LODREN-476911 format. One line per 10 residues: their letters; for each residue z negated, y, x of C-alpha. Coordinates in nm, 4 decimals. Layout:
A> Z:Y:X ~ ...
END
This chain:
MSYDDEDSLD> 0.7462:-3.2475:-1.1888 ~ 1.0961:-3.1169:-1.1217 ~ 1.3359:-3.0209:-1.3994 ~ 1.7041:-2.9386:-1.4514 ~ 1.8022:-2.5748:-1.4966 ~ 2.1238:-2.6655:-1.6730 ~ 2.0008:-2.6814:-2.0297 ~ 1.6991:-2.5469:-2.2146 ~ 1.4339:-2.7829:-2.3435 ~ 1.4295:-2.9038:-2.7023
EDALEAEISR> 1.0937:-2.9194:-2.8805 ~ 1.0487:-3.2967:-2.8234 ~ 1.1016:-3.2624:-2.4507 ~ 0.8694:-2.9614:-2.4498 ~ 0.6008:-3.1688:-2.6257 ~ 0.6364:-3.4408:-2.3627 ~ 0.5933:-3.1944:-2.0769 ~ 0.2964:-3.0219:-2.2412 ~ 0.1120:-3.3522:-2.2530 ~ 0.1271:-3.3789:-1.8749
SKLINLFEAS> -0.2093:-3.3125:-1.7205 ~ -0.0770:-3.0735:-1.4510 ~ -0.0143:-2.7970:-1.7039 ~ -0.3525:-2.8304:-1.8694 ~ -0.5286:-2.8535:-1.5336 ~ -0.3544:-2.5385:-1.4098 ~ -0.4484:-2.3480:-1.7242 ~ -0.8128:-2.4609:-1.7185 ~ -0.8347:-2.3911:-1.3433 ~ -0.7087:-2.0347:-1.3968
LMEAVRQGVS> -0.9797:-1.9716:-1.6598 ~ -1.2545:-2.1181:-1.4427 ~ -1.1493:-1.9429:-1.1220 ~ -1.1131:-1.6081:-1.3023 ~ -1.4677:-1.6304:-1.4367 ~ -1.6059:-1.7245:-1.0945 ~ -1.4238:-1.4375:-0.9230 ~ -1.5491:-1.1802:-1.1763 ~ -1.1993:-1.1047:-1.3072 ~ -1.1649:-0.8747:-1.6120
DIHLFPNPNR> -0.8342:-1.0190:-1.7371 ~ -0.5674:-1.2771:-1.6527 ~ -0.1952:-1.1952:-1.6786 ~ 0.0495:-1.4856:-1.7283 ~ 0.4267:-1.4431:-1.7512 ~ 0.7491:-1.6171:-1.6417 ~ 0.9722:-1.4443:-1.3880 ~ 1.3572:-1.4655:-1.3948 ~ 1.3444:-1.7564:-1.1468 ~ 1.1714:-1.9673:-1.4137
QVEIHFRIDG> 0.8407:-1.9578:-1.2283 ~ 0.5096:-1.8820:-1.3961 ~ 0.3192:-1.5974:-1.2309 ~ -0.0588:-1.5750:-1.2757 ~ -0.2250:-1.2456:-1.1835 ~ -0.5964:-1.1552:-1.1863 ~ -0.7269:-0.8027:-1.2484 ~ -1.0190:-0.7416:-1.0119 ~ -1.1897:-0.3999:-0.9966 ~ -0.9095:-0.2559:-1.2076
RLKKWHTEDK> -0.6202:-0.3697:-0.9836 ~ -0.3869:-0.6652:-1.0358 ~ -0.3622:-0.9291:-0.7647 ~ -0.1313:-1.2331:-0.7702 ~ -0.3380:-1.5517:-0.7830 ~ -0.0720:-1.8223:-0.8147 ~ 0.3005:-1.8795:-0.8708 ~ 0.3853:-2.2146:-1.0309 ~ 0.7456:-2.3330:-0.9843 ~ 0.7237:-2.7002:-1.0799
VHPEAFLAVV> 0.6842:-2.6693:-1.4567 ~ 0.8891:-2.5334:-1.7426 ~ 0.7584:-2.1809:-1.8146 ~ 0.7940:-2.2406:-2.1915 ~ 0.5773:-2.5516:-2.1590 ~ 0.3031:-2.3662:-1.9737 ~ 0.3047:-2.0801:-2.2258 ~ 0.2863:-2.3379:-2.5054 ~ -0.0238:-2.4942:-2.3452 ~ -0.1980:-2.1543:-2.3460
KDNSTNVDRF> -0.1016:-2.1010:-2.7105 ~ -0.2130:-2.4523:-2.8101 ~ -0.5554:-2.3816:-2.6601 ~ -0.5945:-2.0510:-2.8455 ~ -0.7171:-2.0280:-3.2043 ~ -0.5145:-1.8267:-3.4586 ~ -0.1959:-1.8637:-3.2516 ~ 0.1282:-2.0375:-3.3573 ~ 0.2938:-2.2112:-3.0632 ~ 0.6371:-2.2070:-3.2316
ERDSAQDGFI> 0.6311:-1.8300:-3.2968 ~ 0.8050:-1.6674:-3.0013 ~ 0.9332:-1.3392:-3.1451 ~ 0.6217:-1.1550:-3.2613 ~ 0.2931:-1.0322:-3.1149 ~ -0.0044:-1.2638:-3.1606 ~ -0.3782:-1.2392:-3.0948 ~ -0.5966:-1.5410:-3.0331 ~ -0.9322:-1.6546:-2.9049 ~ -1.0618:-1.9165:-2.6581
QRDIDGALIR> -1.4153:-2.0388:-2.5827 ~ -1.5191:-2.2434:-2.2815 ~ -1.8430:-2.3621:-2.1224 ~ -1.8102:-2.2613:-1.7559 ~ -2.0920:-2.3131:-1.5062 ~ -2.3408:-2.3566:-1.7893 ~ -2.2465:-2.0346:-1.9721 ~ -2.0434:-1.9903:-2.2909 ~ -1.7501:-1.7645:-2.2001 ~ -1.5223:-1.6097:-2.4622
FRVSILPIAS> -1.1609:-1.5118:-2.3969 ~ -0.9433:-1.2791:-2.6066 ~ -0.5731:-1.3679:-2.5921 ~ -0.2863:-1.1230:-2.6477 ~ 0.0737:-1.2541:-2.6604 ~ 0.3897:-1.0405:-2.6558 ~ 0.7589:-1.1403:-2.6392 ~ 0.9284:-0.9801:-2.3368 ~ 1.2853:-0.9439:-2.2114 ~ 1.3999:-1.1532:-1.9158
ANQELRAESI> 1.6921:-1.1305:-1.6742 ~ 1.7354:-1.5024:-1.7370 ~ 1.9013:-1.5200:-2.0799 ~ 1.8093:-1.8864:-2.1316 ~ 1.4381:-1.8116:-2.1019 ~ 1.2329:-1.7352:-2.4136 ~ 0.9887:-1.5219:-2.2189 ~ 0.6454:-1.4145:-2.3370 ~ 0.3675:-1.2245:-2.1618 ~ 0.0101:-1.3416:-2.2157
VIRILDDRKV> -0.2983:-1.1388:-2.1246 ~ -0.6383:-1.3084:-2.1485 ~ -0.9396:-1.0731:-2.1534 ~ -1.2572:-1.2386:-2.0241 ~ -1.5712:-1.1627:-2.2264 ~ -1.8627:-1.2765:-2.0135 ~ -2.1930:-1.1757:-2.1731 ~ -2.3681:-1.2297:-1.8373 ~ -2.1847:-0.9231:-1.7032 ~ -2.3036:-0.6927:-1.9825
LTDIKKLGML> -2.5108:-0.4137:-1.8310 ~ -2.8377:-0.3559:-2.0124 ~ -2.9839:-0.1217:-1.7493 ~ -2.8137:0.2164:-1.7629 ~ -2.9094:0.2884:-1.4000 ~ -2.6757:0.0102:-1.2844 ~ -2.3695:0.2017:-1.4101 ~ -2.3843:0.4086:-1.0916 ~ -2.4097:0.7530:-1.2555 ~ -2.5346:1.0354:-1.0347
DVALNAFNKA> -2.8831:1.1654:-1.1185 ~ -2.7608:1.4849:-1.2892 ~ -2.5423:1.2803:-1.5286 ~ -2.8063:1.0122:-1.5831 ~ -3.0726:1.2689:-1.6736 ~ -2.8454:1.4358:-1.9312 ~ -2.7524:1.0961:-2.0741 ~ -3.1126:0.9801:-2.1086 ~ -3.2116:1.3099:-2.2692 ~ -2.9293:1.2865:-2.5262
IRQPHGMVIL> -2.9844:0.9239:-2.6328 ~ -3.3548:0.9800:-2.6852 ~ -3.2982:1.2492:-2.9490 ~ -3.3847:1.1330:-3.3045 ~ -3.0352:1.2248:-3.4289 ~ -2.7048:1.3714:-3.3168 ~ -2.3910:1.2321:-3.1561 ~ -2.3108:1.1013:-2.8077 ~ -1.9359:1.0816:-2.7399 ~ -1.7764:0.8921:-2.4511
TGPTGSGKST> -1.4268:0.9903:-2.3525 ~ -1.1695:0.8700:-2.1019 ~ -0.8518:0.6600:-2.0738 ~ -0.8314:0.2881:-2.1551 ~ -1.0194:0.0831:-1.8976 ~ -1.2567:0.3611:-1.7904 ~ -1.5702:0.1669:-1.8863 ~ -1.6544:0.3515:-2.2096 ~ -1.7528:0.0327:-2.3957 ~ -1.9722:-0.0854:-2.1068
TLVAALYQVV> -2.1580:0.2473:-2.1030 ~ -2.1995:0.2461:-2.4826 ~ -2.3472:-0.1041:-2.4802 ~ -2.5836:-0.0091:-2.1951 ~ -2.6874:0.3020:-2.3928 ~ -2.7563:0.0951:-2.7056 ~ -2.9804:-0.1392:-2.5090 ~ -3.1964:0.1628:-2.4167 ~ -3.2634:0.2537:-2.7809 ~ -3.2675:-0.0841:-2.9610
TPEVNVLTVE> -3.6168:-0.1844:-3.0737 ~ -3.7378:-0.4012:-3.3645 ~ -3.8437:-0.0798:-3.5448 ~ -3.4901:0.0586:-3.5851 ~ -3.1831:-0.0595:-3.7759 ~ -2.8831:-0.0446:-3.5401 ~ -2.5321:-0.0959:-3.6820 ~ -2.1992:-0.0970:-3.4988 ~ -1.8427:-0.0797:-3.6295 ~ -1.5993:-0.2203:-3.3734
DPVEYIIRGV> -1.2470:-0.3575:-3.3768 ~ -1.2693:-0.6131:-3.2312 ~ -1.6330:-0.7034:-3.1616 ~ -1.6244:-0.7942:-2.7907 ~ -1.9835:-0.8401:-2.6782 ~ -2.2697:-0.9664:-2.8934 ~ -2.5616:-0.7235:-2.8584 ~ -2.9113:-0.8594:-2.9181 ~ -3.0993:-0.6917:-3.2034 ~ -2.7876:-0.5184:-3.3401
RQIKLSHKLD> -2.5920:-0.5851:-3.6600 ~ -2.2261:-0.5670:-3.5627 ~ -1.9809:-0.5177:-3.8485 ~ -1.6502:-0.7052:-3.8283 ~ -1.3477:-0.5157:-3.9546 ~ -1.0644:-0.6963:-4.1326 ~ -0.7760:-0.6291:-4.3709 ~ -1.0384:-0.6176:-4.6486 ~ -1.2758:-0.3795:-4.4676 ~ -1.1265:-0.0932:-4.2676
LEGALRAILR> -1.3075:0.1536:-4.0429 ~ -1.3384:0.4252:-4.3069 ~ -1.4666:0.1788:-4.5693 ~ -1.7221:0.0367:-4.3235 ~ -1.8530:0.3842:-4.2375 ~ -1.8935:0.4759:-4.6059 ~ -2.0822:0.1512:-4.6626 ~ -2.3027:0.2159:-4.3577 ~ -2.4352:0.5349:-4.5167 ~ -2.5868:0.3138:-4.7906
HAPDIVMVGE> -2.7181:0.0579:-4.5407 ~ -3.0160:0.2655:-4.4190 ~ -2.9227:0.2824:-4.0489 ~ -3.1198:0.4624:-3.7790 ~ -2.8598:0.4281:-3.5040 ~ -2.4834:0.3775:-3.5488 ~ -2.2046:0.3053:-3.3034 ~ -1.8481:0.3796:-3.4145 ~ -1.5977:0.2107:-3.1813 ~ -1.3475:0.4971:-3.1866
MRDRQTAELA> -1.2839:0.8130:-3.3888 ~ -0.9118:0.7707:-3.4561 ~ -0.8498:1.0176:-3.7399 ~ -1.0037:1.3013:-3.9384 ~ -1.1715:1.0778:-4.1996 ~ -1.3446:0.8649:-3.9355 ~ -1.4478:1.1702:-3.7320 ~ -1.5894:1.3493:-4.0373 ~ -1.7886:1.0442:-4.1455 ~ -1.9263:0.9969:-3.7931
IKLANTGHLT> -2.0180:1.3677:-3.7728 ~ -2.1823:1.3390:-4.1159 ~ -2.3949:1.0479:-3.9899 ~ -2.5017:1.2547:-3.6878 ~ -2.5859:1.5548:-3.9066 ~ -2.7930:1.3526:-4.1553 ~ -3.0580:1.2217:-3.9194 ~ -2.8796:0.9344:-3.7441 ~ -2.8265:0.8867:-3.3718 ~ -2.4527:0.8151:-3.3479
FSTLHTNDAP> -2.2409:0.6855:-3.0587 ~ -1.8610:0.6930:-3.0462 ~ -1.5534:0.7264:-2.8230 ~ -1.2457:0.9480:-2.8003 ~ -0.9373:0.9440:-2.5769 ~ -0.9373:1.2755:-2.3885 ~ -0.9121:1.3576:-2.0187 ~ -1.2354:1.5560:-1.9840 ~ -1.5486:1.6510:-2.1768 ~ -1.4522:1.9988:-2.3124
AAVSRLYKMG> -1.1224:1.8524:-2.4406 ~ -1.3229:1.6243:-2.6741 ~ -1.4476:1.9326:-2.8612 ~ -1.0867:2.0557:-2.8990 ~ -0.9717:1.7131:-3.0170 ~ -1.2292:1.7057:-3.2987 ~ -1.1342:2.0610:-3.3964 ~ -0.7632:1.9694:-3.4034 ~ -0.8494:1.6661:-3.6177 ~ -0.9752:1.9142:-3.8763
VEPFLIAYAI> -1.3533:1.9007:-3.8235 ~ -1.5219:2.2394:-3.8770 ~ -1.6539:2.4057:-3.5559 ~ -2.0073:2.4558:-3.6935 ~ -2.0271:2.0833:-3.7791 ~ -1.9163:1.9938:-3.4257 ~ -2.1623:2.2423:-3.2726 ~ -2.4709:2.1040:-3.4432 ~ -2.3773:1.7336:-3.4572 ~ -2.3065:1.6649:-3.0887
NLVVAQRLIR> -2.5806:1.6139:-2.8295 ~ -2.3600:1.5115:-2.5383 ~ -1.9988:1.4443:-2.4391 ~ -1.9483:1.2154:-2.1379 ~ -1.6059:1.1990:-1.9701 ~ -1.5944:0.8830:-1.7599 ~ -1.3807:0.7155:-1.4968 ~ -1.4394:0.4098:-1.2787 ~ -1.4042:0.4498:-0.9031 ~ -1.3871:0.1590:-0.6597
VVCPKCKVLD> -1.6679:0.1293:-0.4062 ~ -1.5483:0.0873:-0.0475 ~ -1.6478:-0.2527:0.0940 ~ -1.9865:-0.2119:0.2690 ~ -1.9121:-0.4968:0.5140 ~ -1.5748:-0.3969:0.6554 ~ -1.5395:-0.0218:0.5859 ~ -1.4484:0.1837:0.8939 ~ -1.5114:0.5459:0.9928 ~ -1.2229:0.7812:0.9193
ETPDVTQMKG> -1.2316:0.9804:1.2423 ~ -0.9184:1.1849:1.1644 ~ -0.9300:1.2699:0.7926 ~ -0.6210:1.4389:0.6487 ~ -0.7428:1.8018:0.6313 ~ -0.4712:1.9120:0.3875 ~ -0.5483:1.6234:0.1534 ~ -0.9247:1.6848:0.1767 ~ -0.8850:2.0547:0.0991 ~ -0.6639:1.9662:-0.1952
LGFSEEEIES> -0.9464:1.7463:-0.3245 ~ -1.1854:2.0433:-0.3059 ~ -1.3700:1.9770:0.0212 ~ -1.4671:2.2877:0.2186 ~ -1.3816:2.3262:0.5882 ~ -1.7512:2.2917:0.6711 ~ -1.7756:1.9624:0.4775 ~ -1.4649:1.8277:0.6522 ~ -1.5976:1.9185:0.9977 ~ -1.9555:1.7967:0.9523
GTFYKANHDK> -1.9040:1.5129:0.7020 ~ -1.8855:1.1401:0.7681 ~ -1.5942:0.9801:0.5827 ~ -1.4904:0.6174:0.5520 ~ -1.1667:0.4386:0.4786 ~ -1.0893:0.0901:0.3497 ~ -1.0256:-0.1621:0.6254 ~ -0.8294:-0.4288:0.4294 ~ -0.9643:-0.6993:0.6597 ~ -0.8280:-1.0294:0.5244
SCPTCSGSGY> -1.1121:-1.2218:0.6906 ~ -1.3852:-1.0167:0.5177 ~ -1.5922:-1.2580:0.3026 ~ -1.7025:-0.9738:0.0739 ~ -1.3733:-0.8105:-0.0355 ~ -1.1102:-1.0686:0.0814 ~ -0.8937:-0.7917:0.2222 ~ -0.8851:-0.5524:-0.0754 ~ -1.1048:-0.3033:0.1133 ~ -1.3166:-0.2392:-0.1968
KGRRAVCETL> -1.5921:-0.4303:-0.3757 ~ -1.7051:-0.3383:-0.7254 ~ -1.6768:-0.0132:-0.9195 ~ -1.9156:0.2557:-1.0364 ~ -1.9002:0.5184:-1.3072 ~ -1.8017:0.8769:-1.2295 ~ -1.9159:1.1023:-1.5127 ~ -1.8824:1.4570:-1.6381 ~ -2.1710:1.5163:-1.8814 ~ -2.1353:1.8100:-2.1197
YFTPAIRTMV> -2.4836:1.8565:-2.2700 ~ -2.4909:2.0772:-2.5804 ~ -2.7366:2.3504:-2.4832 ~ -2.8066:2.6370:-2.7302 ~ -2.5462:2.8467:-2.5435 ~ -2.2763:2.5779:-2.5822 ~ -2.3629:2.5250:-2.9509 ~ -2.3271:2.8988:-3.0153 ~ -1.9901:2.9137:-2.8346 ~ -1.8512:2.6217:-3.0374
AESGEAIDED> -1.9910:2.7420:-3.3713 ~ -1.8410:3.0882:-3.3213 ~ -1.4968:2.9561:-3.2211 ~ -1.2230:3.1279:-3.4178 ~ -0.8706:2.9886:-3.4291 ~ -0.9107:2.7689:-3.1205 ~ -1.1738:2.6130:-2.8959 ~ -1.1928:2.7848:-2.5550 ~ -1.2228:2.4811:-2.3252 ~ -1.2381:2.6919:-2.0081
AIRAQAEKDG> -1.5292:2.8990:-2.1403 ~ -1.7167:2.5827:-2.2442 ~ -1.6557:2.4294:-1.8998 ~ -1.7739:2.7451:-1.7217 ~ -2.0937:2.7576:-1.9295 ~ -2.1581:2.3845:-1.8820 ~ -2.1180:2.4130:-1.5038 ~ -2.3589:2.7092:-1.5109 ~ -2.5996:2.4753:-1.6962 ~ -2.5666:2.2183:-1.4158
MLSLANSARV> -2.2741:1.9948:-1.5204 ~ -2.0812:1.8278:-1.2376 ~ -1.7087:1.7883:-1.3104 ~ -1.5358:1.4523:-1.2557 ~ -1.3841:1.5799:-0.9299 ~ -1.7172:1.7183:-0.8048 ~ -1.8954:1.3915:-0.8910 ~ -1.6313:1.1914:-0.7017 ~ -1.6601:1.4313:-0.4070 ~ -2.0363:1.3618:-0.3907
LVNMGETTAE> -1.9612:0.9864:-0.3690 ~ -1.7084:1.0407:-0.0876 ~ -1.9676:1.2464:0.1035 ~ -2.2225:0.9677:0.0472 ~ -1.9829:0.7142:0.2029 ~ -1.9642:0.5180:-0.1245 ~ -1.5884:0.5542:-0.1650 ~ -1.2796:0.6974:0.0060 ~ -1.0718:1.0120:-0.0301 ~ -0.7715:0.7922:-0.1234
EMMRMTSN> -0.9683:0.6342:-0.4062 ~ -1.0887:0.9757:-0.5246 ~ -0.7278:1.0985:-0.5316 ~ -0.6219:0.7958:-0.7374 ~ -0.9086:0.8442:-0.9818 ~ -0.8747:1.2212:-1.0319 ~ -0.4974:1.1911:-1.0841 ~ -0.5533:0.9731:-1.3951
END
């Protein structure tokens, strides 16, 4: 399977190499192994040495799985494109999105494919990066308790989603588990007696008992939301409030007797109120539409099999993370061991992730503060009132998990710096 570096392949030679079983076997093996390892996405790209690198994202971190140096990178990329629907193998200069389905271990697994042209130090190489997102319906959480929320957050969440109307907003950066939490929340409220509609782009997981609206160039988010108002919904999920029109329509749904779920990209819960205000939504509409804002992150759980006691914690670091001297002296802290022989974590030191949440429940006091906001939303005042009402901040929630021995100070620092 060797090749000459001297000249680039023509399309006929590329076709001949693609037909070789090694390429197809490598591609299919990467899909199968990723599913079995519980990987969230696969990254494929050629390096300047004309090798194909395959990386797996496990628990939010990339790990190299394989480097293939005995095939033409263009041929391997072409195999991936050939196996993806809605993708043109001969298009190498524009972004493309595709789809793959496979039956793996008796389950139908869906894969979303994203292709981007990238620059390479090797001028002869027509390099592209391919990311394959694994959509495994078996991993969808239907029990909200399995998200790993602390009791104070879970109680606020359950209280909010069991209201007959109003809005629940999830906020956080990309990859913070917002969609997983939304789907788990929907499963708590879906019954045959209610009409549940979702507007997502794209639809990732099929939710039993829910009508999920597919957006396209003929039906945009705003058009779908206007149509939903005439579709007699009881519960609505809006994938993301991206602009004023979407936000106002979602708020209108919440204010007209519908339980509404949606997401925003902000760093914490009070900032979500400011974001809606800056989008142009009136403060009194925000105040009486929202039941709850949840700011979420995912924190890695230290491996229960190989974790080791941290007998000399870094006092300066711990104080910077908000631990008191008494907590540092009397607490029991753990650190990741990175034991390569550990059968549970394979040397990563961590196994699995859990949600860390900041739950801003709209009490009468919070509603009054927001409704009476003048020229700007006072985030600090809202935070102070919420903490008086029992809200744990993201940092405080993470600190509880470190004290419980569920995670490490290093992991808390990584999470709170996002």
